[in-house]
Rosetta silent file (secondary structure, phi, psi, omega in degrees, C-alpha in Angstrom):
SEQUENCE: APRRVTFPPYVLMMDEQTALVLAVQLTALCCIAGSLLLYLLCKAKRGPWTTASDEAEVGTGRSVLVTCVQNELGLQLALRLVGLGFRVFGGVQDGNLECDAAKIIRAKMKAVEAAVGQQQGAIILIPLDVTREDSLHEGVDLIRRHLPAGQNGLWAVINTAGVAVKGRLESQESSQWDSMFKINVVGTLRAARALVPLLRVTQGRLVTLGLSSECQKGATGVVAYAAARHAVLGASSALANELAHLGVSVVVINTGNITAEQIYRGIKVKVESIKGAEAIPCDAYLNYNVNRLPDYALKAIE
SCORE:     score description
SCORE:     0.000 S_00000001
   1 L     0.000  142.854 -179.725    3.421   42.180  -72.939 S_00000001
   2 L   -65.038  148.921 -179.790    2.360   40.252  -69.855 S_00000001
   3 L   -78.371  129.419 -179.861    2.830   41.967  -66.557 S_00000001
   4 L  -101.329  129.996  178.919    5.715   40.498  -64.536 S_00000001
   5 L  -110.407  126.288  178.954    5.456   40.499  -60.780 S_00000001
   6 L  -110.095  121.700  178.626    8.647   40.230  -58.751 S_00000001
   7 L   -81.118  138.826  177.776    8.364   39.161  -55.076 S_00000001
   8 L   -60.896  150.317 -178.303   10.667   40.868  -52.650 S_00000001
   9 H   -60.756  -29.325 -177.120   13.468   38.615  -51.336 S_00000001
  10 H   -69.204  -23.470  177.935   12.201   38.799  -47.732 S_00000001
  11 H   -68.740  -42.687  176.950    8.984   37.000  -48.766 S_00000001
  12 H   -63.453  -39.135  178.603   10.954   33.977  -49.995 S_00000001
  13 H   -63.037  -38.939  178.782   12.990   34.011  -46.791 S_00000001
  14 H   -63.038  -38.181  178.921    9.763   33.984  -44.733 S_00000001
  15 H   -63.113  -39.865  178.811    8.571   30.846  -46.585 S_00000001
  16 H   -65.844  -39.785  178.833   11.751   28.968  -45.654 S_00000001
  17 H   -65.687  -39.845  178.501   11.352   29.924  -41.994 S_00000001
  18 H   -62.731  -40.945  178.158    7.752   28.738  -42.016 S_00000001
  19 H   -62.458  -39.096  179.420    8.819   25.384  -43.433 S_00000001
  20 H   -65.402  -42.979  178.807   11.423   25.042  -40.699 S_00000001
  21 H   -62.551  -42.758  178.818    8.868   25.810  -37.977 S_00000001
  22 H   -62.739  -39.298  179.159    6.449   23.274  -39.438 S_00000001
  23 H   -63.206  -42.410  178.616    9.168   20.630  -39.535 S_00000001
  24 H   -63.666  -42.640 -179.985    9.969   21.214  -35.856 S_00000001
  25 H   -64.181  -41.176  178.017    6.289   21.025  -34.925 S_00000001
  26 H   -63.700  -39.874  177.557    5.817   17.772  -36.832 S_00000001
  27 H   -62.116  -42.696  179.152    8.858   16.280  -35.090 S_00000001
  28 H   -63.201  -41.946  178.610    7.441   17.281  -31.702 S_00000001
  29 H   -63.012  -39.041  177.578    4.085   15.719  -32.534 S_00000001
  30 H   -63.339  -40.899  179.019    5.788   12.467  -33.548 S_00000001
  31 H   -63.530  -43.162  179.141    7.674   12.402  -30.230 S_00000001
  32 H   -63.255  -43.896  179.679    4.452   12.959  -28.282 S_00000001
  33 H   -62.766  -40.630  178.771    2.673   10.213  -30.224 S_00000001
  34 H   -64.697  -41.712  178.758    5.573    7.822  -29.621 S_00000001
  35 H   -63.883  -41.176  178.730    5.594    8.570  -25.891 S_00000001
  36 H   -63.515  -41.217  178.639    1.846    8.011  -25.669 S_00000001
  37 H   -63.421  -43.029  178.836    2.153    4.670  -27.455 S_00000001
  38 H   -62.814  -41.273  178.598    4.940    3.580  -25.099 S_00000001
  39 H   -60.824  -44.844 -179.074    2.837    4.597  -22.086 S_00000001
  40 H   -65.327  -37.559  177.895   -0.140    2.571  -23.323 S_00000001
  41 H   -65.313  -42.511  179.205    2.034   -0.484  -23.950 S_00000001
  42 H   -65.034  -41.030 -179.409    3.508   -0.271  -20.443 S_00000001
  43 H   -64.828  -34.318 -179.504    0.073    0.171  -18.897 S_00000001
  44 H   -66.183  -23.816 -178.178   -1.217   -2.892  -20.743 S_00000001
  45 L   -88.117   -4.482 -177.003    1.477   -4.992  -19.049 S_00000001
  46 L   -67.000  150.975 -178.642    0.489   -3.959  -15.525 S_00000001
  47 L   -73.420  168.205 -177.215   -0.776   -6.670  -13.200 S_00000001
  48 L   -68.488  -14.227  179.439   -4.423   -7.091  -12.188 S_00000001
  49 L   -90.852   -2.171 -177.886   -3.770   -5.556   -8.753 S_00000001
  50 L   -78.134  136.426 -179.903   -2.587   -2.266  -10.231 S_00000001
  51 L  -121.412  177.823 -177.794   -4.935    0.685   -9.752 S_00000001
  52 H   -62.495  -26.812 -178.754   -5.055    4.265  -10.930 S_00000001
  53 H   -76.083   -3.918 -176.116   -3.190    5.372   -7.826 S_00000001
  54 H   -90.497    3.806 -171.881   -0.206    3.276   -8.875 S_00000001
  55 L   -58.591  -28.950 -179.330    0.850    5.535  -11.743 S_00000001
  56 L   -80.934    1.291 -178.775    3.778    6.844   -9.723 S_00000001
  57 L    52.529   66.920 -170.062    5.005    3.232   -9.277 S_00000001
  58 L   -54.609  -46.507 -172.929    4.960    3.573   -5.518 S_00000001
  59 L   -73.101  -50.986 -178.014    7.036    0.522   -4.648 S_00000001
  60 L    44.044   42.484  174.155    9.791    0.570   -7.266 S_00000001
  61 L    81.328    1.939  179.539   11.430   -2.441   -5.630 S_00000001
  62 L   -69.078  151.321 -174.233   11.664   -1.000   -2.114 S_00000001
  63 E  -101.124  135.603  177.431   11.533   -3.533    0.704 S_00000001
  64 E  -134.161  158.576  175.721    8.909   -3.609    3.445 S_00000001
  65 E  -118.769  127.519  169.240    8.021   -5.997    6.247 S_00000001
  66 E  -106.094  113.504 -166.467    4.461   -6.986    7.144 S_00000001
  67 L   -66.928  -23.326  177.736    4.917   -8.664   10.515 S_00000001
  68 L  -147.031  122.105  177.687    1.976  -11.067   10.171 S_00000001
  69 L  -105.439   10.323 -177.056    0.227  -12.243    6.990 S_00000001
  70 L   -95.034   12.380  171.914   -1.945  -14.806    8.767 S_00000001
  71 E  -126.229  170.860 -173.546   -4.776  -12.380    9.460 S_00000001
  72 H   -57.935  -47.310 -178.002   -7.122  -10.471    7.152 S_00000001
  73 H   -64.982  -47.689 -176.863   -5.284   -7.152    7.331 S_00000001
  74 H   -61.535  -43.644 -179.130   -1.804   -8.613    6.940 S_00000001
  75 H   -66.881  -47.971 -178.596   -2.670  -10.803    3.952 S_00000001
  76 H   -62.997  -40.471 -178.707   -4.614   -8.127    2.101 S_00000001
  77 H   -67.823  -41.288  179.360   -1.933   -5.528    2.753 S_00000001
  78 H   -60.783  -45.066  179.530    0.915   -7.801    1.629 S_00000001
  79 H   -67.999  -35.546  177.954   -0.820   -8.552   -1.680 S_00000001
  80 H   -64.386  -44.719 -176.922   -1.692   -4.890   -2.154 S_00000001
  81 H   -68.766  -38.288  179.124    1.917   -3.786   -1.633 S_00000001
  82 H   -66.752  -31.809  175.787    3.404   -6.399   -3.941 S_00000001
  83 H   -67.409  -22.455  177.410    0.988   -5.206   -6.614 S_00000001
  84 L   -89.265    0.698  176.353    2.461   -1.725   -6.184 S_00000001
  85 L    99.756    6.034  178.881    5.947   -3.054   -6.840 S_00000001
  86 L   -77.947  154.424  168.218    7.243   -3.503   -3.293 S_00000001
  87 E   -95.173  111.496 -170.510    9.437   -6.382   -2.184 S_00000001
  88 E  -105.564  126.283  168.385    7.419   -7.675    0.762 S_00000001
  89 E   -95.122  122.490 -176.786    8.725   -9.764    3.633 S_00000001
  90 E  -110.565  122.332 -178.917    5.714  -11.505    5.176 S_00000001
  91 E   -80.753  134.042  175.566    5.849  -12.776    8.727 S_00000001
  92 E  -114.182  110.188 -167.623    4.354  -16.174    9.555 S_00000001
  93 L   -61.952  -43.468 -177.012    3.802  -16.254   13.294 S_00000001
  94 L   -89.747    2.130  178.258    3.774  -20.003   13.861 S_00000001
  95 L    77.496    1.999 -178.436    6.550  -20.654   11.326 S_00000001
  96 L   -84.664   98.019 -178.346    4.277  -22.860    9.213 S_00000001
  97 L   -78.323    4.720  173.599    5.143  -21.872    5.648 S_00000001
  98 L  -111.915   18.817  178.285    2.455  -24.281    4.399 S_00000001
  99 L   -69.966  169.347 -177.445   -0.374  -22.487    6.191 S_00000001
 100 H   -60.085  -40.040 -179.823   -3.442  -21.332    4.254 S_00000001
 101 H   -61.129  -42.245  179.824   -2.165  -17.755    4.019 S_00000001
 102 H   -64.774  -40.357  179.661    1.106  -18.942    2.475 S_00000001
 103 H   -67.733  -36.195  176.820   -0.732  -21.126   -0.051 S_00000001
 104 H   -63.653  -45.450 -179.697   -3.014  -18.226   -1.003 S_00000001
 105 H   -60.593  -47.120 -178.562   -0.018  -15.962   -1.579 S_00000001
 106 H   -63.318  -41.243 -178.911    1.776  -18.529   -3.736 S_00000001
 107 H   -64.442  -43.336 -178.238   -1.351  -19.244   -5.797 S_00000001
 108 H   -71.878  -37.098  178.273   -2.062  -15.574   -6.477 S_00000001
 109 H   -66.773  -39.773  179.227    1.570  -14.730   -7.262 S_00000001
 110 H   -65.253  -38.280  179.644    1.802  -17.662   -9.682 S_00000001
 111 H   -65.692  -40.385  178.976   -1.394  -16.530  -11.435 S_00000001
 112 H   -65.679  -43.556 -179.674   -0.065  -12.995  -11.870 S_00000001
 113 H   -62.450  -39.483  179.558    3.251  -14.247  -13.221 S_00000001
 114 H   -69.405  -31.816 -176.183    1.455  -16.484  -15.719 S_00000001
 115 H   -77.797  -42.200 -173.693   -0.838  -13.652  -16.825 S_00000001
 116 H  -110.781   -3.808  177.461    1.676  -10.858  -17.362 S_00000001
 117 L    83.336   -8.325  178.093    4.921  -12.795  -17.766 S_00000001
 118 L  -159.594  161.502  179.959    6.527  -11.095  -14.803 S_00000001
 119 L   -97.350  145.791  176.412    5.772  -10.108  -11.241 S_00000001
 120 L   -67.738  -44.144  179.691    5.221   -6.537  -10.106 S_00000001
 121 L  -140.643 -150.377  179.517    7.003   -7.207   -6.822 S_00000001
 122 E  -152.272  150.463  174.461    7.838  -10.181   -4.651 S_00000001
 123 E  -122.431  124.748  177.684    6.727  -11.741   -1.371 S_00000001
 124 E  -115.538  115.699 -178.818    9.226  -13.597    0.781 S_00000001
 125 E   -86.058  134.942  179.461    7.683  -15.478    3.700 S_00000001
 126 E  -135.490  144.757  173.064    9.708  -15.748    6.896 S_00000001
 127 E   -64.499  130.859 -178.795    8.969  -17.241   10.332 S_00000001
 128 L  -157.411  115.210  176.333    8.348  -14.290   12.664 S_00000001
 129 L  -118.672  112.074 -173.961    6.802  -14.191   16.123 S_00000001
 130 L   -69.610   -9.777  179.409    6.863  -10.683   17.594 S_00000001
 131 L   -90.907   -5.369 -176.594    6.555  -12.066   21.125 S_00000001
 132 L  -119.076  126.217 -179.862    9.840  -14.004   20.911 S_00000001
 133 H   -62.105  -43.686 -177.332   13.265  -12.384   20.924 S_00000001
 134 H   -63.862  -38.966  179.169   14.933  -15.319   19.160 S_00000001
 135 H   -65.762  -39.380  178.876   12.361  -15.284   16.355 S_00000001
 136 H   -65.368  -43.519  179.529   12.821  -11.543   15.831 S_00000001
 137 H   -64.583  -42.101  177.314   16.614  -11.827   15.667 S_00000001
 138 H   -64.641  -37.636  178.027   16.392  -14.726   13.210 S_00000001
 139 H   -62.966  -42.467  177.930   13.887  -12.738   11.169 S_00000001
 140 H   -61.325  -42.393  178.983   16.236   -9.753   10.962 S_00000001
 141 H   -62.751  -42.163  178.891   19.050  -12.036    9.779 S_00000001
 142 H   -63.689  -41.376  179.250   16.799  -13.555    7.088 S_00000001
 143 H   -62.397  -45.923 -179.418   15.728  -10.119    5.890 S_00000001
 144 H   -59.517  -38.976 -177.994   19.326   -8.921    5.636 S_00000001
 145 H   -71.366  -25.401 -175.707   20.262  -11.991    3.587 S_00000001
 146 H  -105.199    6.590  175.043   17.370  -11.516    1.162 S_00000001
 147 L   -70.129  140.817  178.950   17.610   -7.775    0.595 S_00000001
 148 L   -62.997  157.826  176.777   18.385   -6.923   -3.049 S_00000001
 149 L   -57.051  133.843  179.922   21.851   -5.704   -3.981 S_00000001
 150 L    94.213  -11.261  176.505   22.218   -2.058   -3.094 S_00000001
 151 L  -108.754  137.575  178.602   19.660   -2.175   -0.268 S_00000001
 152 L  -130.222   17.660  179.131   20.711   -2.424    3.356 S_00000001
 153 L  -166.220 -176.438 -178.419   17.464   -1.716    5.153 S_00000001
 154 L  -105.372  143.214  175.598   13.684   -1.594    5.009 S_00000001
 155 L   -74.783  -31.635  179.787   11.539    1.221    3.660 S_00000001
 156 E  -158.802  149.397  168.663    8.797    0.361    6.173 S_00000001
 157 E  -119.032  122.959 -178.533    7.812   -2.054    8.924 S_00000001
 158 E  -114.905  112.444 -174.791    4.051   -2.544    9.240 S_00000001
 159 L   -87.625  100.251  179.234    3.031   -4.273   12.445 S_00000001
 160 L  -103.839    0.721  178.112   -0.098   -6.286   11.682 S_00000001
 161 L   -72.494  136.120  179.686    0.450   -8.865   14.423 S_00000001
 162 L   176.016  171.228  179.271   -2.233   -8.694   17.082 S_00000001
 163 L  -150.667  149.010  176.857   -5.119  -10.367   18.816 S_00000001
 164 L  -134.088  124.249  175.053   -8.496   -9.300   20.172 S_00000001
 165 L  -122.265  109.651 -176.309  -10.490  -11.186   22.789 S_00000001
 166 L   -95.377  154.865  178.891  -13.743   -9.442   23.569 S_00000001
 167 L   157.396  157.014  177.978  -15.966   -9.937   26.564 S_00000001
 168 L   -62.938  142.262 -174.115  -17.186   -8.241   29.714 S_00000001
 169 H   -55.455  -42.757 -175.441  -14.382   -7.585   32.138 S_00000001
 170 H   -70.163  -16.382 -178.163  -15.950   -9.581   34.969 S_00000001
 171 H  -104.434   -3.554 -178.530  -16.336  -12.655   32.765 S_00000001
 172 L   -88.454  151.167  175.239  -12.872  -12.672   31.164 S_00000001
 173 L   -84.880  149.228  177.434   -9.930  -14.747   32.294 S_00000001
 174 H   -61.099  -30.969  179.736   -6.690  -13.036   33.267 S_00000001
 175 H   -63.431  -29.967  177.414   -4.925  -15.194   30.689 S_00000001
 176 H   -69.494  -39.245  175.688   -6.943  -13.436   27.971 S_00000001
 177 H   -63.785  -45.263 -179.151   -5.706  -10.037   29.167 S_00000001
 178 H   -58.497  -41.676 -179.346   -2.154  -11.351   29.314 S_00000001
 179 H   -62.957  -44.151 -178.915   -2.410  -12.620   25.744 S_00000001
 180 H   -65.435  -40.685 -179.631   -3.667   -9.279   24.405 S_00000001
 181 H   -74.386  -33.982  179.735   -0.968   -7.269   26.168 S_00000001
 182 H   -64.095  -44.303 -177.165    1.768   -9.760   25.290 S_00000001
 183 H   -84.276  -49.633 -173.443    1.051   -9.650   21.554 S_00000001
 184 H   -72.476  -41.939 -173.406   -0.408   -6.176   21.035 S_00000001
 185 H   -98.001  -62.769 -177.594    1.761   -4.126   23.396 S_00000001
 186 H   -63.971  -37.592  177.383    4.925   -6.022   24.316 S_00000001
 187 H   -61.718  -38.909  177.235    5.088   -7.529   20.824 S_00000001
 188 H   -63.565  -42.460 -179.873    4.959   -4.046   19.303 S_00000001
 189 H   -67.432  -43.102  179.681    7.802   -2.868   21.541 S_00000001
 190 H   -64.673  -42.007  178.551    9.944   -5.923   20.858 S_00000001
 191 H   -62.201  -42.153  179.434    9.394   -5.661   17.119 S_00000001
 192 H   -62.526  -45.597 -178.411   10.337   -1.977   17.183 S_00000001
 193 H   -62.058  -40.235 -177.484   13.517   -2.627   19.152 S_00000001
 194 H   -75.861  -31.065 -169.935   14.633   -5.422   16.826 S_00000001
 195 H  -102.967  -13.321  178.697   13.704   -3.739   13.543 S_00000001
 196 H   -55.965  -38.228  177.427   14.598   -0.073   14.078 S_00000001
 197 H   -56.557  -32.221  177.879   18.207   -0.740   12.925 S_00000001
 198 H   -76.094  -19.554  177.439   16.800   -1.755    9.515 S_00000001
 199 H   -91.599  -28.105 -176.953   14.799    1.488    9.390 S_00000001
 200 H   -62.179  -40.935 -175.484   17.567    3.761   10.620 S_00000001
 201 L   -71.020  -21.303 -179.350   19.745    3.255    7.550 S_00000001
 202 L  -108.411   -2.956 -171.501   16.882    4.154    5.188 S_00000001
 203 L    51.136   52.933 -175.929   15.161    6.728    7.407 S_00000001
 204 L   -86.042 -158.177 -177.568   12.089    4.574    6.995 S_00000001
 205 E  -136.800  144.345  175.975    8.826    4.377    8.847 S_00000001
 206 E  -107.467  121.005 -176.175    7.298    2.122   11.503 S_00000001
 207 E  -109.334  126.332  176.911    3.545    1.695   11.069 S_00000001
 208 E  -126.164  160.296  177.038    1.354    0.524   13.937 S_00000001
 209 E   -90.086  138.117 -179.261   -2.388    0.200   14.393 S_00000001
 210 L  -101.973 -120.806 -173.592   -4.048    2.620   16.782 S_00000001
 211 L  -102.985  148.239  170.758   -7.649    2.871   17.907 S_00000001
 212 E  -102.148  169.483 -179.987  -10.857    1.695   16.319 S_00000001
 213 H   -60.189  -36.620 -178.412  -14.212    3.397   16.787 S_00000001
 214 H   -66.575  -29.653  175.728  -15.292    0.736   19.260 S_00000001
 215 H   -74.562  -39.127 -177.733  -12.293    1.558   21.458 S_00000001
 216 H   -73.329  -31.720 -177.018  -12.887    5.296   21.270 S_00000001
 217 L   -93.627   -2.557  178.167  -16.619    5.072   21.946 S_00000001
 218 L    68.936   45.699  179.112  -16.320    2.587   24.799 S_00000001
 219 L   -63.929  155.377 -179.955  -18.311   -0.238   23.239 S_00000001
 220 L   -65.858  136.406  173.996  -19.334   -3.119   25.463 S_00000001
 221 L    87.808   10.951 -177.474  -16.831   -5.945   25.797 S_00000001
 222 L  -121.622   19.481 -175.731  -13.678   -4.097   24.726 S_00000001
 223 H   -57.285  -54.988 -177.260  -12.268   -2.879   28.056 S_00000001
 224 H   -68.399  -40.755  178.920   -9.097   -4.976   27.999 S_00000001
 225 H   -64.458  -42.711  178.288   -8.641   -4.691   24.241 S_00000001
 226 H   -62.422  -38.506  177.963   -9.107   -0.907   24.371 S_00000001
 227 H   -61.279  -41.764  179.242   -6.535   -0.719   27.160 S_00000001
 228 H   -65.376  -42.696 -178.991   -4.032   -2.581   24.980 S_00000001
 229 H   -68.036  -38.211  176.771   -4.689   -0.338   21.957 S_00000001
 230 H   -64.734  -35.304  177.183   -4.365    2.838   24.044 S_00000001
 231 H   -64.169  -42.023  177.576   -1.063    1.491   25.361 S_00000001
 232 H   -63.452  -40.997  179.452    0.178    0.992   21.785 S_00000001
 233 H   -61.994  -46.587  179.247   -0.954    4.514   20.896 S_00000001
 234 H   -64.698  -42.018  179.160    0.907    6.048   23.842 S_00000001
 235 H   -64.560  -38.950 -179.769    4.038    4.005   23.196 S_00000001
 236 H   -65.627  -39.145  178.446    4.011    4.959   19.512 S_00000001
 237 H   -63.254  -44.645  178.876    3.741    8.657   20.358 S_00000001
 238 H   -67.093  -39.150 -179.497    6.712    8.454   22.717 S_00000001
 239 H   -66.306  -34.484  177.952    8.701    6.351   20.251 S_00000001
 240 H   -60.010  -42.075  177.716    8.105    8.913   17.500 S_00000001
 241 H   -67.186  -36.780 -177.367    9.819   11.559   19.629 S_00000001
 242 H   -69.643  -31.740 -175.794   12.639    9.172   20.489 S_00000001
 243 H   -99.448   -4.167 -174.154   13.385    8.282   16.856 S_00000001
 244 H   -57.791  -39.713 -176.785   12.802   11.689   15.271 S_00000001
 245 H   -69.745  -14.911  177.462   16.493   12.663   15.339 S_00000001
 246 H   -89.776   -7.859 -177.279   17.292    9.489   13.372 S_00000001
 247 L    82.716    9.150  178.703   14.870   10.409   10.606 S_00000001
 248 L   -91.528  127.840 -179.602   12.677    7.378   11.370 S_00000001
 249 E   -95.259  146.130  172.458    8.937    8.096   11.322 S_00000001
 250 E  -116.816  120.036 -175.576    6.346    6.370   13.487 S_00000001
 251 E  -115.063  127.893  177.539    2.907    6.282   11.897 S_00000001
 252 E  -109.899  125.997  179.951   -0.239    5.274   13.785 S_00000001
 253 E  -106.890  110.704  171.965   -3.280    4.253   11.742 S_00000001
 254 L   -77.028  133.640 -169.294   -6.620    4.474   13.530 S_00000001
 255 L   -91.803    3.570  173.725   -8.876    1.858   11.976 S_00000001
 256 E    59.635 -129.542 -175.476  -12.188    3.700   12.301 S_00000001
 257 L   -84.865    2.868  176.583  -15.244    1.486   11.947 S_00000001
 258 L   -74.960  123.371 -175.733  -13.233   -1.600   11.047 S_00000001
 259 L   -78.968  160.974  177.921  -13.710   -4.010   13.926 S_00000001
 260 H   -61.578  -34.551  178.868  -10.974   -5.967   15.631 S_00000001
 261 H   -62.642  -38.349  178.719  -12.576   -9.173   14.359 S_00000001
 262 H   -67.579  -39.583 -176.349  -12.158   -7.982   10.767 S_00000001
 263 H   -70.659  -48.403 -170.390   -8.540   -7.000   11.284 S_00000001
 264 H  -101.572    9.015  177.497   -7.293  -10.026   13.186 S_00000001
 265 L   -59.924  129.182 -179.071   -9.523  -12.745   11.734 S_00000001
 266 E   -69.067  155.094 -179.704   -7.337  -15.712   10.895 S_00000001
 267 L   -87.034  119.574  179.793   -6.984  -16.952    7.326 S_00000001
 268 L  -143.109  117.658  178.086   -8.816  -20.214    6.800 S_00000001
 269 L   -79.621  134.991 -175.504   -9.799  -21.656    3.430 S_00000001
 270 L   -68.679  131.932  176.276  -13.180  -23.355    3.486 S_00000001
 271 L   -88.499  133.535 -179.721  -13.184  -27.139    3.300 S_00000001
 272 E  -118.387  161.442  177.192  -15.833  -28.619    1.006 S_00000001
 273 E   -88.909  114.447 -178.999  -17.247  -32.080    0.525 S_00000001
 274 E  -119.773  114.286 -179.031  -15.909  -33.506   -2.747 S_00000001
 275 L    54.325   43.736  175.496  -17.132  -36.967   -3.773 S_00000001
 276 L    82.593   -4.325 -179.732  -18.086  -37.767   -0.220 S_00000001
 277 E  -121.930  147.786  178.875  -14.774  -36.706    1.283 S_00000001
 278 E   -78.239  128.795 -179.136  -13.754  -33.412    2.826 S_00000001
 279 E  -156.602  167.578  177.235  -11.191  -31.583    0.724 S_00000001
 280 L  -103.432  122.018  179.224  -10.120  -28.141   -0.415 S_00000001
 281 L   -55.751  147.921 -173.650  -10.910  -27.382   -4.088 S_00000001
 282 L   -62.404  -28.241 -178.702   -7.790  -26.844   -6.190 S_00000001
 283 L   -98.852    9.510 -176.447   -8.738  -23.249   -7.012 S_00000001
 284 L   -65.232  -37.381 -179.483   -9.826  -22.316   -3.487 S_00000001
 285 L   -70.202  -41.157  179.952   -6.513  -20.634   -2.650 S_00000001
 286 L   -65.207  -38.294 -174.567   -6.445  -18.640   -5.874 S_00000001
 287 L   -92.582    5.946 -180.000  -10.049  -17.480   -5.476 S_00000001
 288 L   -61.492  130.159 -177.069   -9.850  -16.645   -1.777 S_00000001
 289 L   -81.129  111.299  178.553  -11.355  -13.201   -1.243 S_00000001
 290 L  -103.857    5.757 -177.608   -8.792  -10.926    0.394 S_00000001
 291 L   -96.240   58.308 -177.127  -10.693   -7.706   -0.310 S_00000001
 292 L   -97.913  -15.332  177.651  -12.524   -7.559    2.986 S_00000001
 293 L  -104.453  142.414 -176.462  -11.122   -4.247    4.193 S_00000001
 294 L   -67.288  155.344 -178.137  -12.088   -0.988    2.456 S_00000001
 295 H   -59.475  -36.122 -175.894   -9.665    0.827    0.178 S_00000001
 296 H   -63.178  -30.390  178.795   -9.498    3.912    2.399 S_00000001
 297 H   -69.671  -39.608 -179.489   -7.968    1.836    5.192 S_00000001
 298 H   -73.770  -38.186 -179.384   -5.262    0.467    2.898 S_00000001
 299 H   -63.855  -33.313  178.292   -4.534    3.798    1.213 S_00000001
 300 H   -63.152  -36.017  179.255   -3.855    5.349    4.607 S_00000001
 301 H   -75.439  -38.467  179.485   -1.136    2.750    5.181 S_00000001
 302 L   -58.077    0.000    0.000    0.307    3.111    1.670 S_00000001
């Protein structure tokens, strides 16, 4: 007669447990695969300004103010922040919302919207002159009216308004000194006074520009400009202590080897000769190069 082998009951029980464990593991693997697929789909929809550092979705709809977008730093920073998902209020010093900087912003935002079907963030241009009290008050009112539902303040104010006039002290006009101190120093103080209420409610941060290498090393032709930047640095340090109990931070960014000309260079689209007449090519605003400042300078502000 054939030999009959009987398995103990605990062996059959072990097989059922193994099947259960395998089922759980397969379910977990399916969940991981699904999550990875969702991540890849979301990443594919990101705009062209999104970088690897954006994975944390830095902006997430928070509102910031860039006080002037009509210079190289202000324009590049505004576009960088909107690409990170911020709602950016961009100041236009002369109130001309048809200036070259405004046209560049609209062209690039429209291109992004057409490419991905939606915008990462938004840029709202407002007239804003940091040297005028009335302009600052009107700017604050405009910001309050355009804040999204549920927001009652700004996450950050970044003061990019400024001017640099270089030259030997003995050859400069007093009016040039007055202009640098009026915009760089007094403008910074006026902007802080008007905008701190929007930062207090969010415990936000006020970002100002500090010293460049040429100011620190005493380069020729920067005496008056260096004096203005040192004044901003000292005022920012004192203001940080004054606002600390409110939870408002004051951040000073030293610009290193980036020259004042690079920072405050005005935005001007090149006019070309088309069929014998001077005109601006239709794609000139879209293709305007705003990547003139290095990434490390922008990341420090972010």
